[in-house]
C-alpha positions in Angstrom: 56.5 75.6 155.6 58.3 79.0 156.1 61.0 77.3 158.2 61.6 74.6 155.5 61.9 77.4 152.8 64.4 79.3 155.0 66.5 76.1 155.4 66.5 75.5 151.7 67.6 79.1 151.0 70.3 78.8 153.6 71.6 75.5 152.1 71.7 77.1 148.6 73.6 80.1 149.9 76.2 77.9 151.8 76.7 75.8 148.6 77.4 78.9 146.5 79.8 80.3 149.2 81.7 77.0 149.2 82.2 77.1 145.4 83.3 80.7 145.6 85.9 79.9 148.2 87.7 77.3 146.3 85.3 74.4 146.1 84.8 72.4 143.0 84.8 74.5 139.9 84.2 73.6 136.2 87.2 72.1 134.5 88.9 74.4 132.0 88.9 73.2 128.4 92.4 72.2 127.3 94.2 74.6 125.0 94.2 73.5 121.4 97.3 71.7 120.3 99.7 73.9 118.3 100.8 72.9 114.8 103.9 73.9 112.8 101.9 76.8 111.4 102.4 78.6 114.7 106.2 78.4 114.2 105.9 79.5 110.6 104.0 82.5 111.6 107.0 83.7 113.5 109.4 82.5 110.8 107.5 82.7 107.5 110.4 81.8 105.2 108.7 83.0 102.1 110.5 82.1 98.8 112.6 84.9 97.4 112.2 87.1 100.5 115.1 89.4 101.2 116.1 90.7 104.6 118.7 93.3 105.3 120.1 93.7 108.8 122.3 96.4 110.4 125.1 94.7 112.2 127.3 95.7 115.1 130.4 94.1 116.6 131.6 95.2 120.0 134.9 93.4 119.3 135.9 95.6 116.4 133.4 98.5 117.0 132.4 98.2 113.3 128.9 98.5 111.9 127.8 96.9 108.7 125.0 95.4 106.6 124.0 91.8 106.3 121.7 90.7 103.4 119.9 87.4 103.6 117.8 85.8 100.9 115.3 83.0 101.5 114.9 80.2 98.9 112.4 77.3 99.2 113.6 74.4 97.0 110.8 72.3 98.4 108.0 72.7 100.9 109.9 71.1 103.8 113.2 72.9 103.2 114.3 76.5 103.4 117.8 77.8 102.4 119.1 81.1 103.9 121.7 82.6 101.5 124.1 85.1 103.0 126.7 86.1 100.3 126.7 82.5 98.9 126.9 80.8 102.3 123.9 78.6 102.8 122.2 77.6 106.0 119.5 75.0 105.6 116.3 74.8 107.7 113.8 71.9 107.8 110.1 72.6 108.3 108.6 69.6 110.1 105.6 68.8 112.3 107.5 70.1 115.4 108.6 73.4 113.9 111.7 74.8 112.3 114.9 72.7 112.8 118.5 73.3 111.8 120.3 71.0 109.4 123.2 71.0 111.8 121.0 69.9 114.7 118.6 71.4 117.1 115.7 73.7 116.6 115.3 77.4 115.8 111.6 77.2 116.8 109.8 74.2 118.3 106.2 73.9 119.3 104.5 74.5 121.6 105.5 78.1 121.7 104.5 79.1 125.2 106.4 81.1 127.9 108.8 78.7 129.6 109.0 76.1 126.8 112.5 74.8 126.2 114.3 72.9 123.5 117.8 72.2 122.2 119.0 74.9 119.8 122.1 75.6 117.7 124.6 75.5 120.6 122.6 75.3 123.9 119.3 75.2 125.6 116.6 77.6 124.2 113.9 79.0 126.4 110.8 81.1 125.4 110.9 84.2 127.6 108.1 86.3 126.1 105.2 86.2 123.7 104.3 89.9 123.9 107.6 91.7 123.3 107.4 95.1 121.8 110.4 96.2 119.9 111.7 99.1 117.7 114.4 98.5 115.1 115.4 100.4 111.9 112.6 98.6 110.0 109.9 99.9 112.3 108.1 99.2 115.5 106.5 95.8 116.1 104.3 94.2 118.8 103.2 90.7 120.0 106.7 89.3 119.2 108.2 86.1 120.5 111.5 86.3 122.4 113.8 83.4 123.0 117.1 83.1 124.9 119.7 80.4 124.1 122.5 79.8 126.7 125.4 77.6 127.3 128.1 77.6 130.0 131.2 75.5 129.9 133.6 76.5 132.5 134.9 80.0 131.8 133.2 80.0 128.4 129.7 81.3 128.3 127.4 82.2 125.4 124.0 83.8 125.4 121.8 84.7 122.3 118.6 86.7 122.5 116.4 86.5 119.5 113.1 88.3 118.7 110.7 86.9 116.1 107.8 89.0 115.0 104.5 87.7 113.5 104.5 87.4 109.7 108.0 88.9 109.5 110.6 86.7 111.1 113.8 87.6 113.0 114.0 91.3 113.8 116.7 91.2 116.4 119.5 88.7 117.3 122.0 89.6 120.0 124.8 87.3 121.0 127.0 87.8 124.0 130.1 85.6 124.5 132.4 85.4 127.4 135.7 83.7 127.7 137.4 84.3 131.0 137.4 88.0 131.6 136.8 88.9 127.9 133.2 89.7 126.9 132.1 90.3 123.3 128.7 91.4 121.9 127.4 91.1 118.4 124.0 92.3 117.2 121.9 92.3 114.1 118.7 94.5 113.7 116.2 94.3 110.8 116.6 97.3 108.5 114.2 96.2 105.7 112.5 93.2 104.2 110.4 92.2 101.2 110.3 90.3 97.9 113.5 90.1 95.9 113.7 92.8 93.2 113.9 91.6 89.6 114.8 94.1 86.9 112.5 93.9 83.9 114.0 95.8 80.9 110.7 95.7 79.1 109.2 97.9 81.7 111.2 100.9 80.3 109.5 100.6 76.9 
C-alpha cells in the first residue's frame, strides 16, 4: 500500500511539473470588445468646449495661439471651428472619422493598431504616455503616429490624446528633398465657452 501511495504522489508531482513547464494551461478569457466610447474618452468633443493651443512653426520661427471651439449640431457630428474654418468629424460605431476621409481615432485602440488617417497610415504607439504641456501634466495618454512617404516627400505627425481632455500635442514634421519643416501645437487651456451675462453685475 505504501508503494502505491508513493507512485500516486510521484504521478501528481510529475503532472504539476509538466503544466509548470509549458504544458496545457487554462485558456485566457478574451478581452472585451471596445466600443466607440473608448475613442470618445480620448476625444470627448463636448459641445461648446474651447481649446487654446500654443503654436510654433520652425519654418518662420514664429509662435502664436490657436483657439478651437467644438460644436455638436447632432449626436453623430462634431464641428471644430478655428476662426470660422470648420472641420467636421463623424462619431460612428468604429470611432471618430474625418469628413474628408480616414479616421482620427478608430477602435480597437491597442498598441500596434493601424488605420488610414488624414493623409497616411496611423499607428498607435503608446497607451501610457506621460506628457507636460502649458495646460499641465497628464498621464495614461494615447499616442499615435501618422506617416506617409512619396519619393522625396515625407510627412510624419505625432499626436497625443489624453483621457477626458482630447488632443494635448500635435507635432508635424515634413520633408521635401533636403528641406525639413516642423510645426507643433501644445494645449494651453481648455474648458466651456465663456458667455457674458450682463444681469450678473446687478
